[in-house]
C-alpha positions as CSV (number, residue, x, y, z in Angstrom):
1,X,198.1,88.1,216.8
2,X,199.8,90.6,214.6
3,X,203.2,88.4,212.8
4,X,206.2,89.5,211.4
5,X,208.0,86.6,209.6
6,X,211.8,87.1,209.1
7,X,212.9,84.7,206.9
8,X,210.7,83.5,204.2
9,X,211.8,80.5,203.3
10,X,211.3,76.7,204.3
11,X,210.4,77.3,208.0
12,X,209.0,81.1,207.6
13,X,207.0,79.7,205.0
14,X,205.7,76.6,206.3
15,X,204.4,79.1,209.7
16,X,203.4,81.6,208.2
17,X,201.0,79.3,205.9
18,X,199.5,77.7,209.0
19,X,199.4,80.7,210.8
20,X,197.3,82.7,208.0
21,X,195.3,79.7,208.1
22,X,194.7,80.0,211.5
23,X,193.3,83.7,211.2
24,X,196.4,85.5,212.3
25,X,197.2,88.5,210.3
26,X,200.8,88.1,209.0
27,X,203.3,90.5,208.1
28,X,206.3,89.3,205.7
29,X,209.6,91.3,206.2
30,X,211.5,91.2,203.4
31,X,214.9,93.1,202.0
32,X,213.4,93.7,198.5
33,X,209.4,93.6,198.2
34,X,209.7,93.1,194.7
35,X,211.5,90.2,194.7
36,X,211.8,87.5,197.8
37,X,212.0,84.1,198.6
38,X,208.4,82.6,199.1
39,X,206.0,85.0,196.9
40,X,203.2,82.6,197.0
41,X,203.1,83.0,200.3
42,X,201.2,86.2,199.6
43,X,198.6,83.6,198.3
44,X,197.5,82.8,202.2
45,X,194.6,84.6,203.7
46,X,195.3,87.4,206.0
47,X,199.4,88.0,204.7
48,X,201.0,91.1,203.0
49,X,204.6,91.7,202.4
50,X,206.6,95.2,204.0
51,X,210.2,96.3,204.5
52,X,211.6,94.3,207.6
53,X,211.4,97.3,209.8
54,X,207.5,97.8,208.8
55,X,206.8,94.6,209.3
56,X,208.4,94.3,212.3
57,X,207.0,97.5,213.6
58,X,203.7,96.6,212.3
59,X,203.7,93.4,214.4
60,X,203.0,92.2,218.3
61,X,205.2,88.8,217.6
62,X,208.5,88.6,215.7
63,X,209.4,84.9,214.1
64,X,212.8,84.7,213.0
65,X,213.6,81.9,210.5
66,X,216.9,83.5,208.9
67,X,220.5,82.1,209.4
68,X,221.9,82.9,213.0
69,X,224.6,84.9,212.3
70,X,223.1,87.9,210.3
71,X,221.3,88.3,214.1
72,X,222.9,91.7,215.2
73,X,222.0,93.2,211.6
74,X,218.7,92.1,212.4
75,X,218.5,94.4,215.7
76,X,219.3,97.4,213.8
77,X,216.8,96.9,211.2
78,X,214.2,95.9,214.1
79,X,214.3,99.5,215.9
80,X,212.7,99.6,219.0
81,X,211.0,96.3,219.8
82,X,209.8,97.1,223.7
83,X,206.6,95.4,224.3
84,X,207.3,92.6,221.6
85,X,208.0,89.0,221.5
86,X,210.8,87.7,219.6
87,X,210.6,83.7,218.6
88,X,213.9,82.2,217.8
89,X,213.8,79.9,214.9
90,X,217.2,79.4,214.5
91,X,219.8,77.3,215.2
92,X,223.6,78.3,214.9
93,X,224.7,74.7,213.9
94,X,227.2,75.8,211.3
95,X,228.0,79.5,212.3
96,X,227.1,81.1,214.8
97,X,226.3,84.8,215.4
98,X,229.9,86.5,216.5
99,X,230.4,86.8,220.0
100,X,227.6,85.2,220.6
101,X,226.6,81.0,221.2
102,X,223.3,81.8,219.5
103,X,220.9,84.3,217.9
104,X,218.8,84.4,221.0
105,X,221.1,85.4,222.8
106,X,222.1,88.4,220.5
107,X,218.0,89.2,220.9
108,X,218.2,88.6,224.5
109,X,221.0,90.7,225.0
110,X,220.3,93.6,222.7
111,X,216.7,93.9,222.2
112,X,213.7,95.1,225.0
113,X,212.0,92.4,223.7
114,X,210.6,89.2,225.3
115,X,212.6,86.5,223.5
116,X,211.7,82.9,223.2
117,X,213.3,79.9,221.7
118,X,211.3,77.7,219.5
119,X,210.0,76.3,216.1
120,X,213.8,74.7,215.8
121,X,213.6,71.6,216.6
122,X,212.4,69.5,213.6
123,X,211.9,69.4,210.2
124,X,210.2,72.4,208.1
125,X,207.6,69.3,206.9
126,X,206.7,69.1,210.0
127,X,205.5,72.3,209.9
128,X,203.5,72.5,207.5
129,X,201.7,69.3,208.8
130,X,202.5,67.7,212.2
131,X,199.5,65.8,212.2
132,X,200.9,62.0,211.9
133,X,197.7,60.3,211.9
134,X,197.0,58.7,215.3
135,X,199.6,61.2,217.3
136,X,200.5,65.0,216.7
137,X,204.0,65.6,217.2
138,X,205.3,68.3,220.0
139,X,206.8,71.6,220.0
140,X,209.7,72.5,222.3
141,X,210.9,76.0,223.5
142,X,213.3,77.8,225.8
143,X,213.8,81.2,227.6
144,X,213.3,83.1,230.9
145,X,210.1,85.2,229.7
146,X,206.8,83.4,230.7
147,X,204.8,86.0,228.2
148,X,206.9,85.1,225.3
149,X,206.7,80.8,226.5
150,X,203.1,81.7,226.4
151,X,202.5,83.1,223.2
152,X,204.9,80.2,221.5
153,X,202.5,77.3,223.3
154,X,199.8,79.2,221.8
155,X,201.6,79.3,218.4
156,X,202.4,75.9,218.3
157,X,199.4,74.8,219.0
158,X,197.8,77.0,215.7
159,X,200.2,75.3,214.1
160,X,198.7,72.0,214.7
161,X,201.5,70.5,217.6
162,X,200.0,69.0,220.1
163,X,201.7,70.9,222.5
164,X,204.7,72.6,223.2
165,X,207.0,71.9,225.8
166,X,209.0,73.9,228.4
167,X,213.0,73.1,228.0
168,X,213.6,75.4,230.8
169,X,215.2,79.0,230.8
170,X,218.0,80.8,228.6
171,X,220.8,78.5,230.2
172,X,218.8,75.4,228.1
173,X,218.5,77.6,225.1
174,X,221.7,75.9,223.5
175,X,220.2,72.5,224.6
176,X,217.3,72.9,222.6
177,X,219.6,74.1,219.4
178,X,221.1,70.3,219.9
179,X,218.0,68.7,220.2
180,X,217.4,70.0,217.0
181,X,220.4,68.5,215.7
182,X,219.1,64.9,217.7
183,X,216.5,65.2,214.6
184,X,219.3,66.0,212.1
185,X,221.0,63.5,212.9
186,X,218.4,60.6,212.6
187,X,216.5,62.0,209.5
188,X,219.8,63.2,207.6
189,X,223.1,61.6,208.9
190,X,220.6,57.9,209.8
191,X,218.9,57.8,206.7
192,X,215.6,57.9,208.5
193,X,214.3,60.5,206.1
194,X,212.7,63.9,207.0
195,X,209.3,62.6,208.0
196,X,209.8,61.7,211.3
197,X,209.8,63.7,214.4
198,X,209.5,63.4,218.6
199,X,206.1,63.0,220.5
200,X,206.7,63.6,224.6
201,X,204.5,60.1,226.3
202,X,203.6,60.0,229.7
203,X,202.3,56.4,231.6
204,X,199.5,56.9,232.9
205,X,199.6,56.6,236.9
206,X,196.8,54.5,237.3
């Protein structure tokens, strides 16, 4: 796939690296192509840097890993995203986009893209390496678009996660952000450290 990464910090950088290794073509979308966070990402295979509008234009899939409050501004910068997929990896924990509950709701309301919430429920360390030896962590997603969910599921596996479980439709997006807060609570507030993650297990019917 051709993937634009908007937000080249910890989360965007980790996923850009994993997806580049998996053979996807990565377009880093930044404000200033001469000075931006994560310049070392250009050492990854299949990775190039572009102004945000150009990265989005070249891509089929757009990962947003920025502060959520700038989502309305990003919509203006993106331009026409018809027939593209937006993956919202943000969490409106401390700040929200004005007039919207989450960045997902901005993209859903103001663009014609297929939108899915995913890659928001764990720390970037787990996106760099979701393999815990005996198990691989799981990822989760929410939204109305089945085509976007199919892409999120594939990209989760390409990043090394075991699976990407469906939390439900758009009405479950805020619940998925609360799930992210659960990881933050355990890892940071309860002092368990960032090397923890979520795995869905099922009891055998036999």
